[in-house]
C-alpha positions as CSV (number, residue, x, y, z in Angstrom):
1,M,-52.9,130.8,64.1
2,A,-52.9,130.9,60.3
3,T,-49.3,129.5,60.4
4,A,-50.2,126.6,61.8
5,V,-53.3,126.2,59.5
6,K,-51.1,126.0,56.6
7,N,-48.4,123.6,58.0
8,R,-51.1,121.1,58.8
9,E,-52.7,121.4,55.3
10,K,-49.1,121.2,53.9
11,E,-49.0,118.1,55.9
12,N,-52.0,116.9,54.8
13,K,-51.0,116.9,51.0
14,K,-47.5,115.2,51.4
15,D,-49.9,112.4,53.2
16,K,-52.0,111.8,50.6
17,N,-50.7,108.0,50.4
18,L,-51.9,107.7,53.4
19,K,-53.8,104.3,54.0
20,G,-55.4,104.3,57.3
21,E,-52.4,105.0,59.5
22,E,-50.1,103.5,57.0
23,K,-48.0,105.7,54.9
24,I,-46.8,103.9,51.5
25,F,-43.2,104.2,50.5
26,D,-42.2,104.6,47.1
27,R,-39.0,103.6,45.7
28,E,-37.6,107.3,45.6
29,E,-37.7,107.2,49.4
30,L,-36.4,104.1,50.1
31,Y,-33.3,105.1,48.0
32,H,-33.4,108.2,49.8
33,D,-33.1,106.5,52.9
34,E,-30.3,104.3,51.7
35,E,-28.3,107.1,50.5
36,M,-28.9,108.8,54.0
37,E,-27.6,105.8,55.9
38,K,-24.6,105.7,53.3
39,H,-23.9,109.7,53.9
40,K,-24.0,108.6,58.0
41,R,-21.3,105.8,57.0
42,M,-17.8,106.7,58.3
43,K,-15.5,108.0,55.4
44,K,-12.4,105.6,53.7
45,K,-10.3,108.7,54.4
46,V,-11.4,109.1,58.2
47,Y,-11.5,105.5,58.7
48,F,-7.6,104.8,57.4
49,K,-6.3,107.6,59.2
50,E,-7.5,106.8,62.3
51,L,-6.8,103.1,61.7
52,K,-3.2,104.3,61.4
53,K,-2.9,105.4,64.7
54,L,-4.7,102.3,66.4
55,E,-2.4,99.9,64.4
56,I,0.5,102.0,66.0
57,E,-0.8,101.1,69.7
58,L,-1.7,97.5,68.2
59,V,2.0,97.1,68.0
60,K,3.2,98.5,70.9
61,L,0.8,96.5,72.8
62,Q,2.0,93.5,71.1
63,E,5.8,94.1,72.1
64,W,4.4,94.5,75.9
65,V,2.7,91.3,76.2
66,K,5.8,89.5,74.3
67,A,8.0,91.3,77.0
68,K,5.6,90.6,80.2
69,K,4.7,87.2,78.8
70,L,0.6,87.9,79.0
71,K,-1.4,85.5,78.1
72,V,-4.5,87.1,76.0
73,V,-7.4,85.4,74.7
74,I,-10.0,87.8,73.0
75,I,-13.4,86.2,71.6
76,F,-15.6,87.2,68.6
77,E,-19.0,86.1,68.5
78,G,-22.3,87.2,66.8
79,R,-24.5,87.2,63.7
80,D,-23.8,86.3,60.7
81,A,-21.9,88.7,58.6
82,A,-22.0,91.5,62.0
83,G,-18.2,92.4,61.3
84,K,-16.3,89.8,63.2
85,G,-14.1,89.0,60.6
86,G,-13.3,92.0,59.3
87,V,-12.2,93.2,62.8
88,I,-10.0,89.8,63.5
89,K,-8.3,90.3,60.3
90,T,-7.3,93.7,60.8
91,I,-5.9,93.3,64.2
92,A,-3.8,90.3,63.2
93,G,-2.8,92.1,59.8
94,C,-0.5,94.5,61.5
95,L,0.4,91.9,64.0
96,N,3.2,89.4,64.2
97,P,1.5,86.2,63.4
98,R,4.5,84.3,66.0
99,I,2.7,86.5,68.6
100,C,-1.1,87.1,67.4
101,R,-2.7,84.0,65.8
102,V,-6.0,83.4,65.1
103,V,-8.0,80.3,65.8
104,A,-11.0,79.5,63.8
105,L,-12.2,75.9,64.3
106,G,-14.5,73.3,62.1
107,V,-17.0,71.2,63.0
108,P,-15.9,68.8,65.8
109,T,-14.7,65.4,64.8
110,E,-16.3,62.4,65.8
111,K,-13.3,61.7,68.6
112,E,-13.7,65.2,69.5
113,K,-17.8,64.7,70.2
114,T,-16.8,62.6,72.6
115,Q,-14.5,65.1,74.9
116,W,-15.2,67.4,77.8
117,Y,-17.0,69.8,75.2
118,F,-14.2,72.8,76.1
119,Q,-11.0,70.6,75.1
120,R,-10.6,71.3,72.2
121,Y,-10.7,74.9,72.6
122,V,-8.5,74.0,76.0
123,A,-6.1,72.9,72.8
124,H,-5.1,76.3,71.4
125,L,-5.5,78.6,74.6
126,P,-2.0,81.1,74.4
127,V,1.2,80.3,76.1
128,A,3.6,83.0,77.9
129,G,3.4,86.0,75.4
130,E,0.7,85.2,72.7
131,I,-2.2,86.7,71.7
132,V,-5.3,84.3,70.7
133,L,-7.8,85.9,68.4
134,F,-11.1,83.3,68.7
135,D,-13.3,83.7,65.8
136,R,-16.2,81.7,67.0
137,S,-15.4,79.8,70.3
138,W,-17.0,78.0,73.0
139,Y,-20.1,80.1,72.5
140,N,-21.1,77.9,69.7
141,R,-23.3,75.5,72.2
142,A,-25.2,78.9,73.4
143,G,-25.8,79.7,69.8
144,V,-25.7,77.7,66.8
145,E,-26.0,74.3,68.3
146,K,-28.7,75.3,70.8
147,V,-31.0,76.9,67.9
148,M,-30.0,74.5,64.8
149,G,-30.7,71.5,67.6
150,F,-26.8,70.5,67.6
151,C,-26.7,69.5,71.4
152,T,-29.5,67.7,73.7
153,N,-31.0,70.4,76.3
154,E,-29.0,68.9,78.6
155,E,-25.7,69.7,77.1
156,Y,-27.1,72.9,76.4
157,E,-28.2,73.6,80.4
158,E,-24.8,72.2,81.5
159,F,-23.2,74.5,79.2
160,L,-24.6,78.0,80.9
161,R,-23.6,76.2,84.4
162,S,-20.1,75.3,83.7
163,C,-19.2,78.3,81.3
164,P,-18.6,80.7,84.1
165,E,-17.3,78.6,85.7
166,F,-14.4,77.2,83.4
167,E,-13.6,81.2,82.4
168,K,-12.9,82.0,86.3
169,M,-10.4,79.3,85.8
170,L,-8.8,80.8,82.6
171,I,-8.7,84.2,84.3
172,R,-7.4,82.6,87.5
173,S,-4.3,80.9,85.8
174,G,-3.5,84.5,84.5
175,I,-5.1,84.6,81.0
176,I,-6.9,88.0,80.1
177,L,-9.6,87.2,78.8
178,I,-12.1,89.2,76.8
179,K,-15.5,89.0,75.0
180,Y,-16.9,90.6,72.1
181,W,-20.3,90.2,70.8
182,F,-21.2,92.3,67.8
183,S,-24.6,93.0,66.4
184,V,-26.1,94.1,63.4
185,S,-29.7,94.8,62.6
186,D,-31.6,92.4,60.2
187,H,-31.5,95.0,57.0
188,E,-28.3,95.5,57.2
189,Q,-27.7,91.6,57.6
190,E,-29.7,91.1,54.7
191,K,-28.0,93.2,52.4
192,R,-24.1,92.2,53.4
193,F,-25.7,88.3,52.2
194,Q,-26.7,90.0,49.0
195,D,-23.4,91.2,48.5
196,R,-21.8,87.9,49.5
197,I,-23.6,86.7,46.8
198,K,-23.0,89.1,44.1
199,D,-19.4,88.9,44.8
200,P,-17.6,85.9,43.8
201,T,-14.5,86.4,45.9
202,K,-17.4,86.6,49.1
203,R,-19.8,84.1,47.9
204,W,-17.9,81.1,50.5
205,K,-18.6,83.4,53.5
206,I,-22.2,82.3,53.0
207,S,-22.5,78.5,54.3
208,P,-26.0,76.3,53.8
209,M,-26.0,76.8,57.8
210,D,-26.2,80.6,57.2
211,I,-29.0,80.5,55.1
212,E,-31.3,78.2,57.5
213,S,-30.4,80.3,59.8
214,R,-32.0,83.2,58.5
215,D,-35.4,82.5,59.2
216,K,-34.3,81.7,63.1
217,W,-33.7,85.2,63.5
218,V,-36.1,85.5,66.9
219,E,-34.6,82.2,68.2
220,Y,-31.0,83.5,67.7
221,S,-32.1,86.5,69.9
222,M,-33.7,84.4,72.3
223,A,-30.5,82.1,72.9
224,K,-28.4,85.3,72.8
225,D,-30.3,87.0,75.6
226,K,-30.4,83.9,77.6
227,M,-26.4,83.5,76.9
228,F,-26.0,86.8,78.3
229,A,-27.7,86.2,81.2
230,Y,-25.8,82.9,82.2
231,T,-22.0,84.8,81.0
232,D,-22.3,88.2,81.2
233,T,-20.5,88.0,84.6
234,K,-18.0,91.2,86.4
235,Q,-15.0,89.1,85.9
236,S,-15.7,88.4,82.2
237,P,-17.9,90.5,80.6
238,W,-19.8,90.6,77.4
239,Y,-18.4,93.9,75.4
240,V,-21.2,94.6,72.5
241,V,-20.2,96.3,69.2
242,E,-22.7,97.9,67.0
243,G,-21.9,96.8,63.4
244,D,-24.1,98.0,61.1
245,D,-21.3,100.3,60.2
246,K,-18.2,98.0,59.6
247,R,-15.6,101.2,59.6
248,R,-16.7,102.5,62.7
249,A,-17.3,98.8,64.4
250,R,-13.4,98.0,63.9
251,L,-12.2,101.3,65.3
252,N,-14.5,101.1,68.4
253,C,-14.0,97.5,69.1
254,I,-9.9,97.9,69.0
255,H,-9.8,101.1,70.9
256,H,-11.8,99.5,73.4
257,L,-9.4,96.5,73.1
258,L,-6.7,98.5,74.0
259,S,-8.2,100.2,76.9
260,L,-8.6,96.8,78.5
261,V,-4.8,96.2,78.6
262,P,-2.4,98.7,80.2
263,Y,0.6,98.4,78.2
264,E,4.0,100.9,77.7
265,D,5.8,101.4,74.3
266,L,8.1,99.2,74.2
267,T,8.5,99.2,70.2
268,P,12.3,99.2,68.7
269,K,13.5,102.6,68.2
270,P,15.1,103.6,64.4
271,F,18.2,102.6,63.9
272,K,20.3,102.7,60.9
273,L,21.3,99.6,58.4
274,P,24.8,98.5,58.1
275,P,25.9,99.3,54.3
276,L,26.1,96.1,52.1
277,K,29.1,94.0,51.9
278,Q,30.7,93.3,48.3
279,D,32.0,89.9,48.4
280,V,34.4,90.1,44.8
281,A,34.8,86.9,45.5
282,Y,31.6,85.6,44.7
283,V,29.8,85.0,41.0
284,R,26.5,84.7,40.4
285,P,25.2,81.9,37.7
286,P,23.4,83.0,34.8
287,K,19.7,83.9,35.2
288,T,18.9,81.5,32.2
289,E,20.2,78.6,34.6
290,Q,16.8,78.9,37.0
291,T,12.9,79.1,36.6
292,F,11.1,82.3,36.8
293,V,7.2,83.0,37.3
294,P,6.0,83.8,33.7
295,E,5.4,87.9,34.1
296,V,1.9,88.1,32.8
297,Y,1.3,91.5,34.2
């Protein structure tokens, strides 16, 4: 009993800053919270070790897709700065660009605005033996177009009705369709925005649209919920990736992707290169006749 009283007294001393029921945190406490958050994040050494293993498996998947003439579409959606671009670069970075290509369409032209909505996306679908990574996709209509008022309510409702049917058609045609939604907290998104503003090499990533969207967090959440209600189907489900820790998000996404497409190891076996042939009749022209890039570094 005496111990319990002492503990309660200690707690009362700690909570001297209480105002009503709300505790006022000082800068040191906030800094401590940020340090704890950093501590929880995956270490670089662990990340690159695991990534190397997954990259080997991605190459195996690539060779399987090529050999079996599969058609794979992977959609990456989510909030701004949620980590979509990072995982797309990670996947595409170790694969053959002739087999795995990235599609990131800009604003539709005046002509494209008059087309059937899905038409400009259909032109980028894979042929046999290809993997296509969509950095945003036809789901623009359910997100930014709806929230920012770039489409009418009739166009939006028609999209929600027709999208599941469109995706069923793709799947029936033999396309393997995989959809990822990258989730990020408002706190982490704001932090990444601030980091991008400070870094000149990343500042281009923030568009005027991103700035305007910051005040519409709830509207985007509601739009995402409705989009999931209509398009998270058994045939074509959404897979949500927790994106606050970029490294874990990339590894988790790639690991999950590999589990969805059964494949076998068809990578070429190691081999020895034949010795270089020496042609004594060849005379190399002098270097002074060539224009070289200045060696600044």
